[in-house]
Structure formats: C-alpha cells, structure tokens
C-alpha positions in Angstrom: 0.0 0.0 0.0 2.8 2.4 0.8 4.5 1.4 -2.4 1.4 2.4 -4.4 1.3 5.8 -2.7 4.9 6.4 -3.5 4.3 5.5 -7.1 1.3 7.9 -7.3 3.4 10.6 -5.8 6.2 10.0 -8.3 3.7 10.1 -11.1 2.3 13.4 -9.9 5.8 14.8 -9.6 6.5 13.9 -13.2 3.3 15.6 -14.4 4.1 18.8 -12.5 7.7 18.7 -13.7 6.4 18.3 -17.3 4.3 21.5 -17.1 7.1 23.4 -15.3 9.8 22.4 -17.9 7.4 22.7 -20.9 5.9 26.2 -21.0 4.0 25.3 -24.1 2.1 22.7 -22.2 0.9 25.4 -19.8 -0.1 27.7 -22.7 -2.0 24.8 -24.4 -3.9 24.0 -21.2 -4.8 27.6 -20.6 -6.0 28.1 -24.2 -8.1 24.9 -24.1 -9.7 25.9 -20.8 -10.4 29.4 -22.1 -11.8 28.1 -25.3 -14.2 25.8 -23.3 -15.3 28.7 -21.1 -15.8 31.0 -24.1 -17.8 28.3 -26.0 -20.0 27.8 -22.9 -20.7 31.5 -22.6 -21.7 31.7 -26.3 -24.0 28.7 -25.9 -25.7 30.2 -22.8 -26.1 33.5 -24.6 -27.6 31.9 -27.6 -30.1 29.9 -25.5 -31.1 33.1 -23.6 -31.5 35.0 -26.8 -33.5 32.2 -28.3 -35.8 32.1 -25.3 -36.3 35.8 -25.6 -37.2 35.5 -29.3 -39.8 32.8 -28.5 -41.3 34.9 -25.8 -41.5 37.9 -28.1 -43.0 35.8 -30.9 -45.6 34.4 -28.5 -46.5 37.9 -27.3 -46.9 39.1 -30.9 -49.2 36.2 -31.7 -51.3 37.2 -28.7 -51.5 40.8 -29.9 -52.5 39.5 -33.4 -55.3 37.4 -32.0 -56.8 40.3 -30.0 -56.5 42.7 -32.9 -58.0 40.3 -35.4 -61.0 39.6 -33.2 -61.7 43.3 -32.5 -61.5 44.1 -36.3 -63.7 41.2 -37.1 -66.5 42.4 -34.7 -66.3 45.9 -36.2 -66.4 44.6 -39.7 -69.3 42.3 -38.9 -71.3 45.3 -37.6 -70.4 47.3 -40.7 -71.6 44.5 -43.0 -74.9 44.2 -41.2 -78.2 46.0 -42.2 -79.0 49.1 -40.3 -81.6 48.6 -37.6 -81.1 44.9 -37.3 -79.7 42.9 -34.4 -76.3 42.6 -36.0 -75.9 46.4 -36.5 -75.2 47.0 -32.8 -72.8 45.1 -30.6 -70.9 45.4 -27.4 -67.3 44.2 -27.1 -65.5 43.3 -23.9 -61.8 42.9 -24.0 -60.5 39.5 -22.9 -57.0 38.7 -21.7 -56.8 35.5 -23.8 -54.5 34.0 -21.1 -52.1 37.0 -21.3 -50.5 38.1 -18.1 -52.7 40.8 -16.5 -49.8 43.2 -16.2 -49.2 42.9 -19.9 -52.9 43.1 -20.8 -53.3 46.3 -18.8 -50.4 47.9 -20.6 -51.6 47.2 -24.1 -52.5 50.3 -26.1 -55.5 49.9 -28.3 -56.3 52.5 -31.0 -58.9 52.8 -33.7 -59.1 55.1 -36.7 -61.3 55.1 -39.8 -59.2 52.5 -41.6 -57.6 50.2 -39.0 -57.5 48.9 -35.5 -54.1 48.5 -33.8 -52.8 47.1 -30.5 -49.3 47.9 -29.4 -47.2 46.8 -26.4 -43.7 47.8 -25.2 -41.5 45.3 -23.5 -37.7 45.4 -22.9 -37.5 48.7 -24.9 -39.1 47.0 -27.9 -42.5 48.0 -29.2 -44.6 45.3 -30.8 -47.5 46.4 -33.0 -50.4 44.4 -34.5 -52.8 46.1 -36.9 -55.8 44.9 -38.9 -57.7 46.8 -41.6 -61.3 47.9 -41.3 -63.4 47.1 -44.4 -66.2 49.5 -43.7 -66.1 53.3 -43.0 -65.5 53.7 -39.2 -65.6 56.7 -36.9 -64.4 56.8 -33.3 -67.4 58.9 -32.1 -70.6 58.2 -30.2 -73.9 59.0 -31.9 -74.3 62.1 -29.8 -70.7 63.3 -30.5 -71.2 62.8 -34.2 -74.5 64.7 -34.2 -72.8 67.7 -32.5 -70.1 67.6 -35.2 -72.6 67.4 -38.0 -74.7 70.3 -36.6 -71.7 72.5 -36.2 -70.7 71.8 -39.8 -74.0 71.5 -41.7 -76.6 72.8 -39.2 -78.2 69.4 -39.3 -77.5 66.2 -37.4 -77.9 63.9 -40.4 -80.5 61.8 -38.7 -83.6 60.7 -40.7 -85.6 63.4 -38.9 -82.9 66.1 -39.5 -81.2 65.4 -42.8 -78.4 67.4 -44.4 -80.0 69.5 -47.1 -79.0 71.9 -49.9 -76.7 73.8 -50.3 -74.7 71.0 -48.7 -74.2 68.0 -51.0 -73.6 64.3 -50.1 -70.0 64.7 -51.3 -69.5 67.5 -48.9 -70.7 65.3 -46.1 -68.5 62.3 -47.2 -65.4 64.5 -47.3 -66.1 66.0 -43.9 -66.6 62.5 -42.4 -63.5 61.2 -44.1 -61.5 63.9 -42.3 -63.1 62.9 -39.0 -62.1 59.3 -39.8 -58.4 60.3 -39.7 -58.7 60.8 -35.9 -57.2 58.0 -33.9 -58.9 57.2 -30.6 -57.5 55.1 -27.8 -59.7 52.4 -26.2 -59.5 51.4 -22.6 -59.1 47.6 -22.3 -61.0 47.6 -19.0 -64.1 49.3 -20.4 -66.8 48.0 -22.7 -66.7 49.0 -26.3 -69.9 50.0 -28.2 -70.0 49.3 -31.9 -73.0 50.7 -33.8 -73.9 51.1 -37.4 -75.5 54.5 -38.3 -76.9 56.2 -41.3 -76.2 59.9 -42.3 -79.1 61.1 -44.3 -78.7 63.7 -47.0 -81.3 65.2 -49.4 -80.0 66.5 -52.7 -83.0 68.1 -54.4 -85.5 65.3 -54.2 -83.0 62.5 -53.9 -82.4 61.0 -50.5 -78.9 59.5 -49.9 -77.9 57.5 -46.9 -74.3 57.2 -46.0 -73.3 54.2 -43.9 -70.8 54.4 -41.0 -69.7 52.2 -38.1 -69.3 54.1 -34.8 -66.9 52.8 -32.2 -66.9 54.4 -28.8 -66.8 53.8 -25.0 
C-alpha cells in the first residue's frame, strides 16, 4: 500500500515537472480551458436569446389574436343591415391568457381605416394592426350629431337630414376627415359598436351614408 502511494506521488511529480519544464504545455492548457469557457458563454447567450425570441414571438401572436377579433367584430357590424340585431354590438376585451400586467399595458387604437394594438417590452415596441373594411368613426352617436350640426346645421338623422346647399359629397369629405382621428380604447371598459346612417337630401334625392361608430 505504501509502495502504491509512493508510485502515485512519483507520477504526480512527473506531471508537475512536465508542465514546469514545458511552458508550451501550460499555454495549451490555458488556451483549451479558455476556449471551453468561451464556448460555454456563447451557448448560454444563444439559449437566452432564443428564449427571448420565442417569448417575443408568443407575445406578438397574442396581440394578433386580440387585434383580429376586434377588427372582425367591427367589420361584422359594418356589414350588417342598419336597424337589425347585428348592426349593434358590445365588445368586452379578454386577456386570452395574457399576463394581467401585460394586458393592462396594451395600447388599443382605432381610426377610420384600421384597429391596432401595441405593447412595449424590454425597450421594444410590438404592434399588431388589422384593416377595417367599412367606414368607421371613433365617435358616439351624440358626439357625431354635434359635429354634424356644427358643420352642416343638421344632425344627419332621418328626422334632421343634411340639405342643400350642402351635398352628399361634402358630407362624405367631412366624415373622411373625422375618420383620420385615432382614438385610444380602454381595455377595462366595454366598447360599443353601432352602425349608423347619415341622411342627405339633394334636391328630391335622399342619400344614406353608412358608417360604423366605435366608442366607449
């Protein structure tokens, strides 16, 4: 047993002596260890970056789902016949399993042409947008009536149509300008989506302009 310990000691001394006498062996050892550490760091960084990419992709998919659904509801109201059950709906935002802190920080906006949801995370802003097929205004019926009266001295309702000298094209142009306004929606508040008609009388011709109103 003592002989074996002596042999192991002698072997260790030879290894130590080899590294002391051969400086190149030390350099090779250090380089190989450093390379291994460097490779490990690269692998860990790649895994971390990949995990971040997957999380960002998942978040973008969540935004897309919420955006597409809201746009679908608005377009379905726009395609419905005025005065029917489908021409008026109420929409309640749902988290779709999204973390509540994330859901509460989502920014939802609506204009005459699109609905968009944006979210900022790690100094990166993700945006999802969907087009609106039908003419949309981010005003309530009362707000729109006030705008119409100020501009044309008529609300545009069936009982108070826009008349000469104002033409339907004047009304369409005015409402198109209103449609450029982008309104923000609160995700914790119910959204009202209503189809409305703006009535215009040009001589003896009655023209009805269809619009979808989105408001809270």
